[in-house]
N, C-alpha and C positions, 0 to 999 in steps of 0.2 A: 880708332887708333891706326896710324899708318907706320909702316916700317920700310926703310930703303936699305938694301943689303948688298954688300959685295962679298961674295963667297970666296974664302981663302982655302978651305979644305972641304971638298964635296962630301967625303965620307962622314966627317964630323958634323957637317951641316945637316945631312940626312938624319943622323942620330939625334941632334938637337930638335929638328922639326918633328920627329916622331914622338918626342917627349913633351912638347909644349901643350898639346890639347888636353892632356890629363890635368895639367895645372890650371887650365881655364875653366874646367867643369864647375868647381865650387863657386866660381865668380860669374856664372852664366855667360861666359864669353864664347865667341865662335869665330872661326876663320871664315871670312867672306870671300877673300881672294888671295891667292898665292901664285906667283908666277915670275917668269923671267921677262926682262925688258926685250921686246922684239925690235922696236924702232922708236927713236926719238923724233917726233915730228916738228918740234920747235924748242929752242933753247938747248940745255944740256942736262944729262942725267948720268952721272958717273957710275951708278950702281948697276949690278947685274940682275937683281931681283927686287920684288916689292911684295908687301903683304898688307892686307887690310883686315883688322880685327874689330869685332863689335862687342861692346859691353853695354849693360843697361844704362849706365851713367858714368860720369867722370870719376866719381869716388870709387866705384867698383873697378874701373880700369886701373886706377892707382893702387887699389887694394891688391889686385892680381899681381901687378908689377912688383909690389913690395912684399908679396907673400914669400914665406920661407921656401915653398915648393918651387916657385919661379926663380927666386934668387939663387937656389942651388944649381940651376942650369946656366948661370951667367959665365962661369969659367969655360964651360964647353962652348957656349955661344961665342965668347971672345976668341977662342982658338979656331973656331970654324969660320967666322965672318966678321966683317966690320958692319955694324948695324946702327942706323939712325932711327930711333923709335920715338914717335910723338903722338900726342893726343890732339885731336881736332874736334871742334864742336860747332 
């Protein structure tokens, strides 16, 4: 799962980021990469940050995303950043 992020409120974003890992544990998810865009080498990338999450399979990734624990964080996420989140396979 990939996420492209444009942070709007750094303090809220830090709070959101600190809360996400606990929601991933029951789904065997892990954060593989989280960082800021340093340089675009080709094309365009309008976002400030990116994240790569790993889950055992697509169904588990969807389960995490749709879980009550993660859904409870969405208002905070929306106020903290604009996020494009997508599953790749």
